[in-house]
C-alpha positions, -999 to 999 in steps of 0.1 A, spaced: -44 -453 246 -47 -478 218 -12 -471 206 2 -476 241 -16 -510 243 -1 -519 209 33 -512 222 27 -532 253 14 -560 231 45 -561 211 66 -559 242 46 -588 259 49 -610 228 88 -605 227 92 -613 264 70 -643 263 88 -656 233 121 -651 252 106 -673 279 97 -699 253 133 -697 239 147 -703 274 126 -733 278 138 -746 244 175 -739 255 169 -762 286 156 -788 263 186 -785 239 164 -777 208 176 -767 175 166 -734 157 133 -748 144 124 -759 180 133 -724 194 112 -707 166 83 -730 173 83 -729 212 89 -691 211 60 -685 188 35 -706 206 44 -690 239 42 -655 224 11 -656 204 -7 -690 215 -30 -673 240 -42 -648 215 -47 -674 188 -67 -696 210 -87 -665 220 -95 -655 184 -105 -691 175 -129 -693 203 -144 -659 196 -148 -670 159 -126 -640 148 -98 -641 121 -67 -650 138 -49 -616 143 -13 -627 133 -25 -639 98 -28 -603 88 -4 -587 114 26 -610 105 50 -589 124 39 -608 155 53 -640 141 85 -624 130 90 -608 165 85 -642 183 110 -660 161 135 -633 164 132 -632 201 135 -668 205 166 -670 182 182 -642 203 182 -666 231 198 -693 209 225 -669 199 231 -651 232 219 -677 257 243 -665 284 230 -629 284 196 -642 294 205 -666 321 223 -642 346 207 -634 378 201 -597 367 185 -609 334 163 -633 353 150 -608 376 144 -583 347 126 -610 326 103 -616 356 91 -581 357 90 -577 321 69 -608 319 46 -592 345 41 -562 322 33 -584 292 8 -604 314 -9 -572 324 -12 -561 287 -24 -594 275 -50 -597 301 -66 -563 291 -62 -571 253 -80 -604 256 -107 -590 277 -111 -559 254 -113 -583 223 -141 -603 239 -161 -573 248 -157 -559 213 -177 -590 199 -204 -588 225 -195 -616 249 -208 -615 284 -185 -599 312 -177 -632 326 -165 -646 292 -145 -614 287 -126 -622 320 -119 -657 309 -106 -645 276 -83 -620 293 -69 -646 316 -66 -671 285 -48 -646 263 -23 -638 291 -15 -673 303 -23 -699 277 7 -695 255 28 -705 286 5 -736 291 10 -747 254 46 -742 258 48 -764 289 28 -791 274 49 -792 243 81 -792 264 67 -819 288 70 -794 317 47 -792 346 23 -763 335 30 -733 358 -5 -721 358 -17 -754 374 4 -749 404 2 -723 433 22 -695 418 2 -663 412 1 -659 375 -32 -667 357 -50 -655 388 -31 -621 385 -43 -618 349 -78 -627 361 -79 -600 388 -68 -574 363 -93 -585 337 -121 -584 364 -112 -548 373 -110 -538 335 -144 -554 327 -161 -542 359 -151 -506 352 -160 -510 316 -195 -522 326 -199 -491 348 -189 -469 318 -159 -455 335 -135 -434 314 -114 -454 291 -81 -443 306 -91 -452 342 -104 -485 330 -73 -495 313 -49 -481 340 -67 -497 368 -68 -532 351 -32 -530 340 -18 -521 375 -41 -546 392 -25 -574 373 9 -559 377 7 -554 415 -8 -588 421 19 -606 400 45 -583 416 33 -593 451 39 -630 440 74 -622 427 85 -602 456 69 -620 486 64 -654 470 26 -652 476 7 -680 462 -28 -696 461 -36 -723 486 -30 -758 471 -44 -791 481 -18 -812 501 0 -840 482 -9 -875 488 20 -895 503 7 -928 486 
């Protein structure tokens, strides 16, 4: 199961880095900009998690993560048209959902491993899954997606809650990981397919 999570982790990093590359493309950045935005999108959430948990930042020893993010972002620079078709956009939405689900579990698992409370483990799961995108949006002067109504960070939180809850009940590891993963994927999928979103405060006309 750990090997499967590792594969999903790599997959999520690549997909998130591609989304960073697409943002860099919209902003007309050069190769360095693509590499930077792709990297912070792909590994920014996990980096922040490790810093807050007072752990060695994982990519300092697992350097392949940085390489994957740079290559993924540069692939957008080189083959931008292939990533901007309607079919590619739909595929990337679902691939992003898979990455979101994997990151939410990996973040929660990392927090539990160092003895945090269940609540903090859920927060770390949500942070790992969504804060790379938040950093990307801030750097690119875009409205942060997770601060709006779209079901995104909340989907990661739901999955982390299920994962942590089952972990605390000492459920089998396979059930714990599968239930947490598919909770995030289903909630995010409902947002993609049906446009479901959280309620938002009405905008002021002033």
